[in-house]
GUBA-132309 format. One record per residue (C-alpha): residue number from 0; residue in three letters; y, z, x. Coordinates in nm, 2 decimals, always signed. Each point is the difference from the previous one (the first is absolute). Example, Ala and Ser with C-alpha at 12.3 -4.5 7.8 and 13.67 -1.06 7.14 Angstrom:
BEGIN
KOLKE 0 ala -0.45 +0.78 +1.23
KOLKE 1 ser +0.34 -0.07 +0.14
END
This chain:
BEGIN
KOLKE 0 met +8.15 +2.74 +4.27
KOLKE 1 ala +0.17 +0.33 -0.02
KOLKE 2 ala -0.34 +0.17 +0.01
KOLKE 3 gly -0.09 -0.19 +0.32
KOLKE 4 met +0.33 +0.10 +0.16
KOLKE 5 ala -0.06 +0.36 -0.08
KOLKE 6 phe -0.34 -0.02 +0.16
KOLKE 7 val +0.15 -0.15 +0.32
KOLKE 8 leu +0.27 +0.27 +0.01
KOLKE 9 val -0.25 +0.29 -0.06
KOLKE 10 cys -0.26 -0.13 +0.24
KOLKE 11 pro +0.20 +0.06 +0.32
KOLKE 12 asn +0.08 +0.35 -0.12
KOLKE 13 asn -0.36 +0.07 -0.06
KOLKE 14 lys -0.09 -0.12 +0.36
KOLKE 15 arg +0.28 +0.23 +0.14
KOLKE 16 met -0.13 +0.29 -0.21
KOLKE 17 lys -0.36 -0.06 +0.12
KOLKE 18 val +0.11 -0.02 +0.36
KOLKE 19 ser +0.21 +0.32 -0.04
KOLKE 20 ile -0.30 +0.18 -0.16
KOLKE 21 ile -0.23 -0.11 +0.28
KOLKE 22 ile +0.26 +0.11 +0.27
KOLKE 23 ala +0.04 +0.34 -0.18
KOLKE 24 ile -0.38 +0.05 -0.02
KOLKE 25 cys -0.04 -0.09 +0.37
KOLKE 26 leu +0.28 +0.24 +0.10
KOLKE 27 ser -0.15 +0.28 -0.21
KOLKE 28 leu -0.35 -0.05 +0.15
KOLKE 29 phe +0.15 +0.00 +0.35
KOLKE 30 thr +0.19 +0.32 -0.07
KOLKE 31 ala -0.30 +0.17 -0.15
KOLKE 32 ser -0.22 -0.10 +0.29
KOLKE 33 val +0.25 +0.13 +0.25
KOLKE 34 ala +0.02 +0.33 -0.19
KOLKE 35 val -0.38 +0.04 -0.02
KOLKE 36 phe -0.07 -0.09 +0.36
KOLKE 37 gly +0.30 +0.18 +0.14
KOLKE 38 thr -0.11 +0.34 -0.14
KOLKE 39 ser -0.35 -0.04 +0.13
KOLKE 40 ala +0.13 -0.08 +0.35
KOLKE 41 lys +0.22 +0.31 -0.01
KOLKE 42 ala -0.29 +0.22 -0.11
KOLKE 43 ala -0.19 -0.11 +0.31
KOLKE 44 leu +0.26 +0.12 +0.25
KOLKE 45 val -0.04 +0.29 +0.24
KOLKE 46 his +0.33 +0.18 +0.06
KOLKE 47 val +0.07 +0.15 +0.34
KOLKE 48 val +0.19 +0.33 -0.02
KOLKE 49 ser +0.22 +0.11 +0.28
KOLKE 50 ser -0.08 +0.33 +0.16
KOLKE 51 lys +0.22 +0.25 +0.17
KOLKE 52 gln -0.25 +0.05 +0.28
KOLKE 53 lys -0.04 -0.29 +0.24
KOLKE 54 asn -0.38 +0.01 +0.04
KOLKE 55 leu -0.09 -0.04 -0.36
KOLKE 56 phe -0.08 -0.31 -0.20
KOLKE 57 val +0.04 +0.06 -0.37
KOLKE 58 phe -0.08 -0.24 -0.28
KOLKE 59 lys -0.02 +0.02 -0.38
KOLKE 60 val -0.19 -0.23 -0.24
KOLKE 61 asn -0.02 -0.05 -0.38
KOLKE 62 lys -0.28 +0.16 -0.20
KOLKE 63 ser -0.19 -0.33 -0.01
KOLKE 64 trp -0.04 +0.02 +0.38
KOLKE 65 gln -0.17 +0.34 -0.01
KOLKE 66 gly -0.34 -0.03 +0.16
KOLKE 67 ala +0.11 -0.27 +0.24
KOLKE 68 arg -0.16 +0.00 +0.35
KOLKE 69 val +0.24 +0.10 +0.28
KOLKE 70 glu -0.09 -0.08 +0.36
KOLKE 71 leu +0.19 +0.10 +0.31
KOLKE 72 leu -0.07 -0.23 +0.30
KOLKE 73 ala +0.08 +0.08 +0.36
KOLKE 74 pro +0.20 -0.24 +0.22
KOLKE 75 asn -0.33 -0.13 +0.14
KOLKE 76 gly -0.14 -0.07 -0.35
KOLKE 77 asp -0.24 +0.29 -0.03
KOLKE 78 val -0.01 +0.18 -0.34
KOLKE 79 ile +0.14 +0.35 +0.05
KOLKE 80 ser -0.02 +0.11 -0.37
KOLKE 81 arg -0.13 -0.15 -0.32
KOLKE 82 gln +0.03 +0.18 -0.34
KOLKE 83 arg +0.07 -0.05 -0.37
KOLKE 84 leu +0.35 +0.06 -0.14
KOLKE 85 met -0.05 +0.29 -0.24
KOLKE 86 lys +0.37 +0.06 -0.08
KOLKE 87 arg +0.30 -0.22 -0.03
KOLKE 88 lys +0.16 +0.12 +0.32
KOLKE 89 met -0.15 +0.02 +0.35
KOLKE 90 val +0.14 +0.13 +0.32
KOLKE 91 ile -0.14 -0.11 +0.34
KOLKE 92 asp +0.09 +0.21 +0.30
KOLKE 93 phe +0.02 -0.18 +0.33
KOLKE 94 tyr +0.10 +0.31 +0.20
KOLKE 95 asp -0.32 +0.03 +0.21
KOLKE 96 met -0.04 -0.38 +0.04
KOLKE 97 lys +0.05 -0.19 +0.32
KOLKE 98 pro +0.30 -0.24 +0.01
KOLKE 99 gly -0.06 -0.35 -0.13
KOLKE 100 thr +0.01 -0.22 -0.32
KOLKE 101 tyr -0.23 +0.13 -0.27
KOLKE 102 lys -0.09 -0.20 -0.31
KOLKE 103 ile -0.04 +0.15 -0.35
KOLKE 104 thr -0.18 -0.21 -0.26
KOLKE 105 ile -0.02 +0.09 -0.37
KOLKE 106 thr -0.25 -0.20 -0.20
KOLKE 107 lys -0.10 -0.01 -0.37
KOLKE 108 asn -0.15 -0.28 -0.21
KOLKE 109 his +0.02 -0.26 +0.28
KOLKE 110 his +0.37 +0.07 +0.05
KOLKE 111 thr +0.11 +0.14 +0.34
KOLKE 112 glu +0.33 +0.14 +0.11
KOLKE 113 glu +0.05 +0.04 +0.38
KOLKE 114 phe +0.25 +0.21 +0.19
KOLKE 115 gln +0.06 +0.07 +0.37
KOLKE 116 tyr +0.10 +0.33 +0.15
KOLKE 117 ile +0.14 +0.00 +0.35
KOLKE 118 lys -0.06 +0.33 +0.18
KOLKE 119 lys +0.23 +0.05 +0.29
END
């Protein structure tokens, strides 16, 4: 009977241990997935850099975004310029442009970042 009692006493501890192991594994998988997907999302970002001159739009990308397509759209929707991003940094000069809201789109591998520039 003592062996049966020992089994009963050990059994709840084994269940607790199994539950704690399952919880620990789930938490570690969740943490790992956040770390993996979090870094890939950061790599995809385009960073707008402030400029000392008011008519310039400056942005910088990571190396993985080199070769992306950059389009500049007029306020009426017409494409003003379309080119490939050959370096990590690009400067768009709006000095000679008419006032209005311009749209800048940067696209690579079916991912698009859009920005607006308001020329006053």
